[in-house]
C-alpha positions as CSV (number, residue, x, y, z in Angstrom):
1,M,-38.2,14.3,-42.7
2,N,-40.1,16.8,-40.8
3,G,-43.8,15.9,-41.0
4,E,-44.9,19.4,-40.0
5,T,-43.2,21.3,-42.8
6,G,-42.7,18.4,-45.2
7,V,-39.0,19.3,-45.7
8,Y,-36.1,16.7,-45.8
9,I,-32.3,16.9,-45.8
10,R,-30.5,13.6,-46.5
11,G,-28.2,12.2,-43.9
12,I,-25.0,14.2,-43.9
13,E,-22.9,11.2,-45.2
14,H,-24.9,11.5,-48.4
15,L,-24.4,15.2,-49.0
16,S,-21.9,16.5,-51.3
17,P,-19.1,18.7,-49.9
18,D,-20.8,21.8,-51.3
19,E,-24.1,20.8,-49.7
20,R,-22.3,20.2,-46.4
21,H,-20.8,23.6,-46.5
22,R,-24.3,25.1,-47.2
23,L,-25.7,23.0,-44.4
24,R,-23.3,24.6,-42.0
25,R,-23.8,28.1,-43.3
26,A,-27.7,27.5,-43.3
27,G,-27.4,26.7,-39.6
28,Q,-25.5,29.8,-38.9
29,I,-27.8,32.1,-40.8
30,C,-31.1,30.6,-39.6
31,G,-29.7,30.5,-36.0
32,Q,-29.0,34.3,-36.3
33,V,-32.3,35.0,-37.9
34,A,-34.2,33.1,-35.2
35,D,-32.3,35.0,-32.5
36,N,-33.1,38.4,-34.2
37,V,-36.8,37.4,-34.6
38,G,-37.0,35.8,-31.1
39,V,-38.0,32.3,-31.9
40,E,-36.7,29.0,-30.9
41,F,-34.5,27.3,-33.6
42,E,-33.5,23.5,-33.0
43,A,-32.9,22.1,-36.5
44,I,-32.5,23.1,-40.0
45,E,-35.2,20.9,-41.1
46,E,-37.7,23.2,-39.3
47,V,-37.1,26.0,-41.8
48,A,-38.0,25.2,-45.3
49,A,-35.8,28.0,-46.7
50,C,-32.7,26.3,-45.0
51,V,-33.4,23.1,-46.7
52,E,-33.9,24.9,-50.1
53,Y,-30.5,26.6,-49.6
54,V,-28.7,23.3,-48.5
55,H,-29.9,21.7,-51.9
56,G,-28.9,24.7,-53.9
57,H,-32.4,25.9,-54.8
58,V,-31.8,29.5,-53.4
59,Q,-28.9,31.7,-52.9
60,E,-27.7,33.0,-49.5
61,A,-29.2,36.4,-49.9
62,E,-32.6,34.9,-50.7
63,L,-32.2,32.5,-47.6
64,W,-31.9,35.5,-45.3
65,E,-35.1,36.9,-46.5
66,K,-37.1,33.5,-46.7
67,A,-35.9,32.5,-43.3
68,R,-36.9,35.8,-41.7
69,T,-40.3,35.7,-43.3
70,E,-40.9,32.1,-42.4
71,L,-39.6,32.5,-38.7
72,E,-41.6,35.7,-38.3
73,Q,-44.8,33.8,-39.4
74,R,-44.0,31.2,-36.9
75,R,-43.6,33.8,-34.1
76,A,-47.0,35.1,-35.0
77,T,-48.8,31.9,-34.5
Protein backbone atom coordinates (compact mmCIF):
# COMPACT_ATOMS: atom_id res chain seq x y z
CA MET A 1 0.00 0.00 0.00
CA ASN A 2 1.25 3.43 -0.86
CA GLY A 3 -0.12 5.83 1.74
CA GLU A 4 0.57 8.88 -0.40
CA THR A 5 -1.56 7.79 -3.36
CA GLY A 6 -3.72 5.18 -1.64
CA VAL A 7 -3.07 2.54 -4.30
CA TYR A 8 -2.26 -1.11 -3.76
CA ILE A 9 -1.06 -4.10 -5.76
CA ARG A 10 -1.33 -7.51 -4.12
CA GLY A 11 1.90 -9.47 -3.78
CA ILE A 12 2.94 -10.97 -7.10
CA GLU A 13 2.25 -14.47 -5.80
CA HIS A 14 -1.42 -13.53 -5.53
CA LEU A 15 -1.72 -12.08 -9.05
CA SER A 16 -3.23 -14.03 -11.90
CA PRO A 17 -1.01 -14.75 -14.92
CA ASP A 18 -2.82 -11.98 -16.81
CA GLU A 19 -2.25 -9.51 -13.96
CA ARG A 20 1.44 -10.48 -13.87
CA HIS A 21 1.72 -9.75 -17.58
CA ARG A 22 -0.01 -6.38 -17.08
CA LEU A 23 2.30 -5.65 -14.14
CA ARG A 24 5.37 -6.11 -16.33
CA ARG A 25 3.81 -4.07 -19.14
CA ALA A 26 2.75 -1.30 -16.74
CA GLY A 27 6.32 -1.07 -15.49
CA GLN A 28 7.60 -0.69 -19.04
CA ILE A 29 5.01 1.90 -20.00
CA CYS A 30 5.24 3.97 -16.83
CA GLY A 31 9.04 3.86 -16.93
CA GLN A 32 9.00 5.16 -20.50
CA VAL A 33 6.43 7.85 -19.69
CA ALA A 34 8.46 8.94 -16.64
CA ASP A 35 11.58 9.22 -18.81
CA ASN A 36 9.68 11.25 -21.40
CA VAL A 37 8.21 13.56 -18.75
CA GLY A 38 11.48 13.84 -16.83
CA VAL A 39 10.45 12.51 -13.43
CA GLU A 40 11.75 9.73 -11.20
CA PHE A 41 9.84 6.44 -11.26
CA GLU A 42 10.65 3.79 -8.67
CA ALA A 43 7.56 1.61 -8.26
CA ILE A 44 4.31 0.96 -10.04
CA GLU A 45 2.38 1.66 -6.85
CA GLU A 46 3.49 5.30 -7.20
CA VAL A 47 1.27 5.74 -10.28
CA ALA A 48 -2.44 5.10 -9.73
CA ALA A 49 -2.99 4.58 -13.46
CA CYS A 50 -0.52 1.67 -13.40
CA VAL A 51 -2.39 -0.01 -10.58
CA GLU A 52 -5.68 0.44 -12.43
CA TYR A 53 -4.10 -1.19 -15.49
CA VAL A 54 -2.67 -4.13 -13.52
CA HIS A 55 -6.11 -4.87 -12.09
CA GLY A 56 -7.77 -4.57 -15.51
CA HIS A 57 -9.69 -1.36 -14.87
CA VAL A 58 -8.17 0.51 -17.84
CA GLN A 59 -6.78 -0.56 -21.22
CA GLU A 60 -3.22 0.05 -22.38
CA ALA A 61 -4.05 3.10 -24.51
CA GLU A 62 -5.75 4.73 -21.53
CA LEU A 63 -2.79 3.86 -19.30
CA TRP A 64 -0.43 5.85 -21.54
CA GLU A 65 -2.63 8.94 -21.27
CA LYS A 66 -3.46 8.66 -17.58
CA ALA A 67 0.15 7.93 -16.61
CA ARG A 68 1.40 10.89 -18.64
CA THR A 69 -1.13 13.22 -17.02
CA GLU A 70 -0.38 11.91 -13.53
CA LEU A 71 3.39 12.15 -13.93
CA GLU A 72 3.22 15.61 -15.51
CA GLN A 73 1.22 16.77 -12.48
CA ARG A 74 3.87 15.28 -10.20
CA ARG A 75 6.60 17.13 -12.10
CA ALA A 76 4.68 20.41 -11.69
CA THR A 77 4.62 20.10 -7.89
